[in-house]
C-alpha positions, 0 to 999 in steps of 0.5 A: 469560538469563531476562528478569525483569519486575521490572527490564525496561524496560516500562510498560503503560497502562490507557487508549487513547492519545488520538491512536490511531485503529486497534486496533494503534496503541492496543494497541502503545502501551498494551502498551509496544511503541512510544511516539509521538515526533512525528506518524508517528514512533515510539520503539521499546521493548524489546518492540517491537524483539523482535517486529520482530527476529523478523519480520526474521529470517523475512525474512532466512532466506527472502532467503538461501533465494532467494540474496539477499545483505544490504547496508546503506546509509545513510539520509542520502544526497546529492542527486546520484544522485537528481538524475540519476534525476530523482527529486529533483524528481519526489518533490515535497514527499514527501521530507525534504530538508536541507543540511549546514553547507556548503550541500550538499543531502541527503535522508532516503532514501524508497527506495534504487534509485539507491544499489543501482544505483551500488553494483553499477556500482562493483563489477561489469562482466561478465555473469559477475558476474550474476545478483545479488540484494542487499537491505537492511532499513533505515528509510525516510522520507517526508513524509506529509501526514497520517500516521495509523493508527500504524505503518500510515502513518508518516513513518519506517518500516522496509522490506526492499528487494531489487534483482535485476540481470541482463543478459538479460530471461530472467534477470530473469524468473527473479530476479523469480520467485525473489523472488515465491516467497520473498514467498509463503513469508514471508507464509505463515510470518508467518500473513498471508493475502494476494492477489497483484494486478496493480499499476500499473507507474508512471513507470518502466515495466517489464514486470511489477508485482504487489502482495501485499495483505492483505484487510481491511475497514480496508485503504486499497487497493481491489482487484478480483478475479474468481471465475476468478482475475483480481486487480488493484488499481483503479489497474491495472484496465483497462476492457473497451471496447465495439466502435465502432458505425456512426453513418451513420444516427444523428440529428444533435445537438440543443441543448435548454433545460435550466434549473437542471440543473447535476448529472447527477441533475437533467439525467436527470430533466429529459431524461426530462420533455422528450425523446422516451423512446419507446426507453426512459427516460434514465439517468445512463449516457446522459450524458457527464460532463465533469470539469475537472482542474488539473494542476501539473507538476514545473516548476510550470506549471498545465494544465487537462485535461477528462476525459469519462466516462459520467455514472453513474461518478465519477472515482476519486482513486487512478486519477487520481493514477496516470494523470497522475503525476508531475503533482499533480492537483486539481479546477479552481478558480474562477480556472481557470474565469475564465481559460477563459471558453468553459467554462460551469460545469455545462454543459461539453461537447466540441461547439458548432454553431461547432465543437469546444470541447474538445481541443488543436486546439479553440477552448479548446486544453484537452486532452480525454481520454475514458473508454474506454467513449466509443467511436465511434458512442456517443450522449450527452447532455452540456453545450452550452457554453451556460448552461442548455442541453444537447445530445442525440444527440451522437455520438462520432467524428462530432461530437466527438473527443478527445486520447486515452483515460484510465482514471480512472473508478470501477470497479464490482462486476460490471464485466467483467475484462479477461482475460475471466474474468468479472465482478469484485467489489471488496474492501479490502486493505492492501499488505504487499509489492510485486514489480516489474520495473524494467527498465532505467530506473535502469541506463540513467540511471546508466550500469550496463552490463556486457560480455556473452558477445560483449564487447559492453556491454549495459545491466543490467535490474533488479527491485525487491522491497519488504516493509514490516516495521513495517507488517506488524508493525502488521497482525499486531497488528491481526489478533491481539488481543481485548478484553484485549490482544494475542495474538501468533502464536508465530512473532513473539511477543516471548517464547515463554513468560511465567511469572507468579508469583502470591502471596507465599509464597517457594515460589511464587517458588522454583518460578517461578524454577526453571521459568523457568531450565528453560524457558530451558535447553530453548531457549525465550525466557522473560519472568518476572513476578517482581514481588514486590509486584504483585497477581495481577490486575495481573499477569494484566492485563499478561500479557493486554495484552502478548500472549505466547501461552503463559503459565505461572501459578505460584500456590497449587499450587506447594507441591503441585508443580502449575502452570497452563498458559494458552493466551492464544489459546484461553483454555484453562487446564490444571493440570499437574505442575510436572515435566511443564510444560517437556515440555508447552511444548517439545513444541508 
């Protein structure tokens, strides 16, 4: 049936909503696709559901082409599976927990790995049942501390999550590639540019993890890429460490006065004023910055960790979060420093003439972890653990050691790619998909095993594959608009054609009615603006705002057998005989 705007559930707005930050949020609300219900939670209106359904249809088709089968789990889940996997605790404040009237614990699912695993465990027991890939399109819930940007980061969102099950690593590789290839087809059909980048494997490990990022200046993720093909998000980037340097002939460390130099900039300026610069002026790269972090572990214990990085770098928040997960990380507080009087704020360093100050075996007992660039033989200016004093010629491997290395320093343009493909550049992107070899973590934890060809029980290996459906919808809206409103790609538009009847003469509405019916019979989905007492200007404004890509204007030329075809994207308008309009619109 033709959808008539006169009785369609739609109300457009002329002003941007006050809480909207990004273009997609503004236009989706103004054009009547979504309405805010609470921070990060939206009500879906008929137009929005139609676009969402079209995106989901593309995903379902490509999942079927990849051999995956659709299932559907509840969003309200019991505590027990998540307790077994440890994620009831490790999610911390990031999930919604609740109890029923009997006091039993439940959660609103943030992801469904446990449920997929238990379903297959319940039904399959032999290698002959595998490989298997199943998926769902389901709402997820996460207690975002600061939901923002409309659908781009909300508390309720729709995802397609698929899981593959194999009993060999070779089978897992094949399943992974089948899903990876399907993702490329999905994003190509949706008209989304993407970059595939190496991603962090997370707490569960796994052999391979890749994200599909849509490059955009407003993206929340930073990724790096080289001209010769390397790409990774910053969390997964690994530093090319220099070779160790012999230090037998290097001078001994010297403590020097450095009043009022608690920052790297002031320290560099003072060092160039008072130290020997015959070999060249000192820069921030010659200093060792010691950053004090406080980790709160899942059991509630608080631990101080000090990270030593070259002074010309800062700590990257996302890299820190990944490096110390699942612990929560924050800068040390004044109370933390009071508990460790050996730490002289602004003048912290790993060494003193009496011995090591930092490290698990040192006087402070605080873990000391270094940036990979701080290799044996490198010489540094750093704090002397004495107020108003620093030390120069402090050599790694000779004068101080560490409890390990960690990747938390910022990545910069020009840093060498770890695969030897040259210097990297930085770009911004937004995650639209993630493919991940989970390995055997969930299967081992939840007891998913099958009998192999020899009758031996083997643990199943899994893959996880996610696409953010509602996020993709917002990104498409973000990319396809102008100053007048949305302009949907034909593949996801809520309707194929919008027919607009302008004028008051009966012939206008008769022609528009007949044309809408003919277009519908030709297989197109039609939105017909048949509102009788609405001005042409208002109708055109609504058509531009709603964003159906092809518009037919039935107006003054109706009596003469002419209509106007309007391409919303290009702005082109062509007057054509009414008798050829259907053919013109169905031949594209």
